[in-house]
C-alpha positions in Angstrom: 97.5 144.9 66.6 98.4 142.0 68.9 96.3 139.0 69.9 96.4 138.7 73.7 95.6 135.7 75.7 95.0 136.5 79.2 95.3 133.8 81.9 93.2 134.2 85.1 95.2 134.5 88.3 97.3 131.5 89.0 97.7 132.3 92.6 94.9 130.7 94.7 94.2 128.7 97.8 93.8 125.4 95.9 96.6 123.2 94.6 99.3 125.3 96.0 101.9 122.9 97.4 105.3 123.2 98.9 108.0 123.0 96.0 111.2 120.8 96.1 113.3 122.1 93.2 117.0 121.6 93.0 118.9 124.4 94.6 122.5 124.6 93.0 123.9 127.2 95.2 127.1 128.8 94.0 129.9 127.2 96.0 132.0 129.8 97.9 134.9 129.2 100.2 134.9 132.0 102.9 138.3 133.1 104.3 139.0 133.0 108.1 137.7 136.5 108.8 134.4 135.8 107.0 133.6 132.3 108.4 130.6 133.8 110.1 129.2 134.5 106.7 128.8 130.8 105.9 125.4 130.1 107.8 123.5 133.2 106.6 124.8 132.6 103.1 123.4 129.0 103.1 120.2 130.2 104.8 119.4 132.4 102.0 119.0 129.5 99.8 117.0 127.5 102.4 114.6 130.4 102.8 114.5 131.0 99.1 113.2 127.5 98.6 110.8 127.7 101.6 109.1 130.7 100.0 108.5 128.9 96.7 105.2 127.4 95.8 103.9 125.6 92.8 100.5 125.6 90.9 99.6 124.5 87.4 103.3 123.2 86.9 104.6 126.7 87.5 106.8 127.7 90.4 105.9 131.0 92.0 107.9 133.0 94.7 106.5 134.8 97.6 108.7 137.3 99.3 107.9 136.0 102.9 105.5 133.4 104.5 103.2 136.3 105.4 103.2 137.7 102.0 100.8 135.1 100.3 100.9 136.4 96.7 102.8 136.9 93.4 104.4 140.5 93.6 105.7 142.1 90.5 109.0 143.7 91.5 109.6 141.2 94.1 109.4 138.5 91.7 111.9 140.3 89.2 114.4 140.5 92.1 113.8 137.1 93.3 114.3 135.7 89.8 117.8 137.1 89.9 118.6 135.2 93.0 117.2 131.9 91.5 119.2 132.7 88.3 122.5 131.7 90.1 120.9 128.6 91.8 118.4 127.2 89.2 117.7 129.2 86.0 114.6 127.1 85.3 113.0 128.4 88.5 114.1 131.9 87.7 112.1 131.7 84.4 108.9 130.3 86.1 109.1 133.2 88.7 108.7 135.5 85.8 106.1 133.5 84.1 104.0 133.4 87.2 103.8 137.2 87.1 103.2 137.5 83.4 100.4 134.9 83.4 98.5 137.2 85.5 98.6 139.9 82.9 95.2 141.7 82.5 93.3 142.2 79.3 94.6 145.8 78.8 98.2 144.8 79.3 98.6 145.8 82.9 100.7 143.5 85.0 99.1 143.7 88.6 101.1 144.8 91.6 100.1 141.5 93.4 97.8 138.6 92.8 97.1 136.8 96.1 94.5 134.7 98.0 92.5 138.0 98.4 92.2 139.0 94.9 94.1 141.0 92.2 95.5 144.5 92.9 94.1 147.4 90.8 97.7 148.9 90.6 100.9 148.0 89.0 104.5 148.1 90.4 107.9 149.0 89.2 108.3 147.6 85.7 111.5 145.5 86.0 110.4 142.5 84.3 112.1 143.0 81.0 115.2 144.0 82.8 115.0 140.6 84.6 114.4 138.8 81.4 117.2 140.4 79.7 119.5 139.2 82.5 118.1 135.7 82.5 118.9 135.5 78.8 122.5 136.8 79.0 123.0 134.0 81.7 121.2 131.1 79.9 121.2 132.0 76.3 117.5 130.6 76.2 116.1 132.0 72.9 112.9 130.2 73.4 112.2 131.8 76.7 112.7 135.3 75.3 110.3 134.4 72.3 107.7 133.2 74.9 107.6 136.2 77.2 108.5 139.1 74.7 104.9 139.9 73.5 103.6 140.1 77.0 106.4 142.5 78.0 105.6 144.6 74.9 102.0 144.8 75.9 102.9 145.9 79.5 105.2 148.5 78.2 102.5 150.0 75.9 100.1 150.0 78.7 102.6 152.1 80.8 103.0 154.4 77.9 99.2 154.9 77.6 98.1 154.8 81.3 101.1 156.2 83.3 102.7 158.8 81.1 102.0 162.6 81.3 101.6 164.9 78.2 105.1 166.1 78.6 106.4 162.5 78.5 107.3 161.8 82.1 105.7 159.0 84.1 103.6 159.1 87.3 102.4 156.6 89.8 98.5 156.2 90.2 99.0 155.5 93.9 102.2 155.5 96.1 101.8 151.8 96.6 102.4 151.4 92.9 105.9 152.5 93.5 106.7 149.9 96.1 107.9 152.6 98.5 104.7 153.1 100.4 105.1 155.7 103.1 108.1 157.5 101.4 108.2 161.2 102.3 107.8 161.8 98.6 104.3 160.5 98.9 102.8 160.6 102.4 103.2 161.2 106.1 104.7 158.6 108.2 101.2 156.8 109.1 99.8 157.3 105.7 97.0 159.3 106.7 97.6 161.9 104.1 98.8 160.9 100.4 99.9 163.3 97.7 98.0 163.3 94.4 100.6 161.2 92.6 98.8 161.6 89.2 100.3 165.2 89.3 103.7 164.3 90.5 106.1 163.0 87.7 108.2 160.4 89.3 112.0 160.0 89.0 111.8 156.3 89.7 109.0 155.3 87.2 110.4 157.4 84.7 113.9 155.8 85.1 112.3 152.3 85.2 110.5 153.1 82.0 113.9 153.9 80.5 115.4 150.6 81.7 112.3 148.8 80.4 112.8 150.4 76.8 116.5 149.6 76.9 115.8 146.0 77.8 113.0 145.6 75.3 115.4 146.9 72.6 117.9 144.2 73.4 115.2 141.6 73.6 113.8 142.6 70.4 117.1 141.9 68.7 117.2 138.5 70.6 113.7 137.8 69.7 114.6 138.3 65.9 117.4 135.7 66.3 114.9 133.4 68.1 112.4 133.6 65.3 115.1 132.9 62.6 116.7 130.1 64.7 113.5 128.2 65.3 112.1 128.9 61.6 108.8 130.0 63.2 106.0 130.8 60.9 106.1 134.4 61.8 109.8 134.9 60.7 108.9 137.7 58.4 106.5 139.5 60.8 107.3 142.7 62.6 109.8 142.1 65.4 107.2 142.7 68.1 104.6 140.3 66.7 103.4 137.6 69.1 105.0 134.2 68.8 104.0 130.8 70.2 105.1 129.9 73.7 107.6 127.2 74.0 106.4 123.6 74.4 107.5 123.6 78.1 105.5 126.9 78.7 102.5 125.7 76.9 102.4 122.7 79.4 102.5 125.2 82.3 99.5 127.3 81.1 96.0 126.4 82.4 93.7 126.2 79.6 90.6 127.4 81.5 89.6 131.1 81.8 91.8 132.3 78.7 90.3 135.1 76.6 91.5 136.9 73.5 91.7 140.6 72.9 93.3 142.9 70.5 95.6 145.7 71.9 97.5 148.5 70.1 101.2 148.1 69.9 104.1 149.4 67.6 104.2 147.6 64.3 105.9 147.6 61.0 109.1 149.2 62.3 112.5 148.2 63.8 111.5 147.7 67.4 114.9 147.8 68.8 115.6 151.2 67.2 112.3 152.5 68.3 112.8 151.4 71.9 116.3 153.0 72.0 114.8 156.3 70.6 112.2 156.3 73.2 114.8 155.7 76.0 117.0 158.6 74.6 114.0 160.8 74.5 113.0 160.2 78.0 116.4 160.7 79.4 116.3 164.2 77.8 113.1 164.8 79.5 114.5 163.8 82.8 117.4 166.4 82.3 114.9 169.0 81.3 112.5 168.8 84.3 114.1 166.7 87.0 117.7 167.7 87.2 118.8 170.3 89.7 122.2 171.6 89.0 122.5 173.4 92.4 121.7 170.4 94.4 123.5 167.8 92.2 120.4 165.7 92.2 117.3 164.5 90.3 113.8 165.4 91.9 110.2 164.6 91.2 108.5 167.2 89.1 105.0 168.5 90.1 103.4 169.1 86.8 100.5 171.3 88.0 102.9 173.7 89.8 105.7 173.5 87.5 108.3 173.0 90.1 110.4 170.2 91.6 109.5 168.4 94.8 112.9 168.6 96.8 112.6 165.6 99.0 116.0 163.8 99.4 115.6 160.0 98.7 117.4 157.2 97.0 115.6 157.5 93.8 117.8 160.2 92.5 120.4 157.5 92.0 118.2 155.5 89.3 119.6 158.2 87.2 122.8 156.2 87.4 121.3 152.9 87.0 119.3 153.9 84.0 122.2 155.7 82.4 120.5 159.2 82.6 123.2 161.2 84.3 125.7 162.9 82.0 129.4 162.5 82.6 129.3 165.9 84.4 126.3 164.9 86.6 127.5 161.5 87.5 130.3 162.5 90.0 127.9 164.9 91.9 125.4 162.0 92.3 128.2 159.6 93.4 129.4 162.2 95.9 126.0 162.1 97.5 125.7 158.3 97.2 129.2 157.5 98.8 128.9 160.2 101.6 128.5 158.5 105.0 126.5 161.3 106.3 123.9 161.0 103.6 123.5 157.5 102.0 126.6 155.4 102.5 125.7 154.6 106.1 127.2 151.8 108.2 124.9 149.4 106.4 124.5 151.0 103.1 122.3 152.5 101.7 119.8 154.6 103.5 116.7 155.2 101.5 116.2 158.8 102.7 119.3 161.0 103.0 120.5 160.4 106.5 121.2 164.0 107.5 118.0 165.3 106.1 114.9 166.4 108.0 112.8 163.8 106.4 114.9 160.8 107.7 113.1 158.5 110.1 113.8 154.7 110.8 110.4 153.8 109.6 109.8 151.5 106.6 110.6 153.7 103.5 111.5 156.8 105.3 115.3 155.9 105.9 115.9 152.2 106.6 118.0 150.1 104.2 116.2 148.0 101.6 118.3 145.4 99.9 116.7 145.6 96.4 117.2 149.4 96.2 120.8 149.1 97.5 121.3 146.5 94.8 120.2 148.9 92.1 122.4 151.7 93.5 125.4 149.4 93.3 124.5 148.6 89.8 124.3 152.4 89.1 128.1 152.8 90.5 129.1 150.0 88.2 127.5 151.6 85.2 129.5 154.7 85.8 132.6 152.7 86.3 133.1 153.4 90.0 134.1 149.8 90.5 135.9 150.2 93.9 133.1 152.1 95.6 130.6 149.6 94.3 132.5 146.6 95.7 133.4 148.3 99.0 129.7 149.3 99.7 128.4 146.0 98.5 130.8 144.3 101.2 129.4 146.6 103.8 126.0 145.8 102.8 126.5 142.0 102.9 128.4 142.2 106.2 125.4 144.3 107.8 122.8 141.9 106.6 124.8 138.9 107.9 125.6 140.4 111.2 121.9 141.1 111.7 121.4 137.4 110.9 123.9 136.4 113.6 121.8 138.1 116.1 118.3 137.4 114.8 118.9 134.0 112.7 116.8 135.3 109.9 116.5 137.8 107.1 114.2 140.9 107.1 112.5 143.4 104.9 114.5 146.3 105.7 117.4 147.2 107.9 118.7 149.8 110.5 121.3 152.0 108.4 123.3 152.5 111.6 123.7 149.1 113.3 122.8 145.4 112.9 119.7 145.7 115.1 115.8 145.9 114.8 115.1 147.8 118.1 115.0 151.2 116.5 113.1 150.3 113.4 109.3 150.8 113.2 106.6 150.2 110.6 104.4 153.1 109.6 104.1 154.3 113.1 100.6 155.5 113.7 99.1 153.3 111.0 97.3 150.8 113.3 95.9 148.6 110.4 99.4 148.0 109.1 100.7 147.2 112.4 98.0 144.8 113.3 98.3 143.1 110.0 102.1 143.1 109.6 103.4 144.0 112.9 105.5 147.0 114.1 108.8 145.8 112.8 110.1 144.5 109.4 108.8 141.2 108.2 110.9 138.3 109.0 112.0 135.2 106.9 111.9 137.7 104.0 113.9 136.1 101.1 112.6 137.9 99.1 115.0 140.3 97.6 117.0 140.3 100.7 118.6 137.3 99.1 120.5 139.5 96.7 123.2 139.7 99.2 124.2 136.3 98.0 124.4 137.6 94.5 126.8 140.3 95.6 128.9 137.7 97.5 129.3 135.7 94.2 129.7 138.5 91.8 132.3 140.4 93.8 133.9 137.2 95.4 133.2 138.8 98.9 134.8 137.1 101.9 136.2 134.3 99.9 139.9 133.0 99.9 
């Protein structure tokens, strides 16, 4: 059993102030053909800083000025952008999400001025923390956040896993993909019952979460041994004291303790790897379609696949689910310009399918999902395609910036323009509250384009 300290939401109207952290942006020297990339590249970090706030000595990142809250998967991606510019901020961005963890282990989809969401979001925090450790080697940070990550994973297993072992979203908004044709109509007037729909994306994320926890479990062992902590002989997933820096950041008021069930008395790393392997086998059994060469959601009540052609099939690459025989079939879809490798890659719904529309999650390019698809290509050693498509993605975002002078939530897969994009057309509440176009000043995961510039040396001499 784990003792869980829950901190009340740290995002509120009071004491939220503009932050002024150091931004040590990676230095790049763009070549003559890419001089026009300089301004948007620099503007990513300006807007990244603009969307940062501070409370209780913790930096928290909002995706855009209009989104006044701490969002789970947004923060996971934003931490990766800060990781190259200021690793301390990257760690705080993760802390700001975990410090809103609920008593039962759930990490909310969002905590904002308006309250705490009853849902969750794609569980990418362990993945983000693993990347932060690999960059910084900060064992104390891993020891600090690992227990909360374990509790969240256990919550997912209890609350979002069907009896056959695949995962489902309680509501489409948990997926972050809102009006995807997998879940609803364009205006969101009708939603599927997602509790009966085993989701390719959440199941793949659960695998990524287990893989990351396996790596972090080994790191945490080293951290406990290195710091000679009192619980050095305890199970690898037992709680550990937070670092002195983190302790100073935690507000004392509103804390409560509760015991929750978690794996104990075992090699946590081996157990998480076994879990990931078993879940991969279940995706193969229920979700792979050999004829189409894609993974589809599985409708548990009807015992059939939901054949809607969206980007989530490629998470089978990112999560290492695809076999050596399956990977070329997936990559053929991913790199086909008539399907997903559009002028600005990647369309989130297959470009030549009947479901495609230039509306929110029904086709436009979202940079976070494009980034995950590029990681999938890398995992299966198609480095040339990964680099070429990354360059097209960056160029498309930067060309749009040249016209609009800001960054957006999502992009037209066919051109650097917003004129053909809509937001949930027919959903008047969303259009009144957020507008009929993608939200601007979104950095936000859109800033991941700078990570691609640095990692691939794009446009540089």
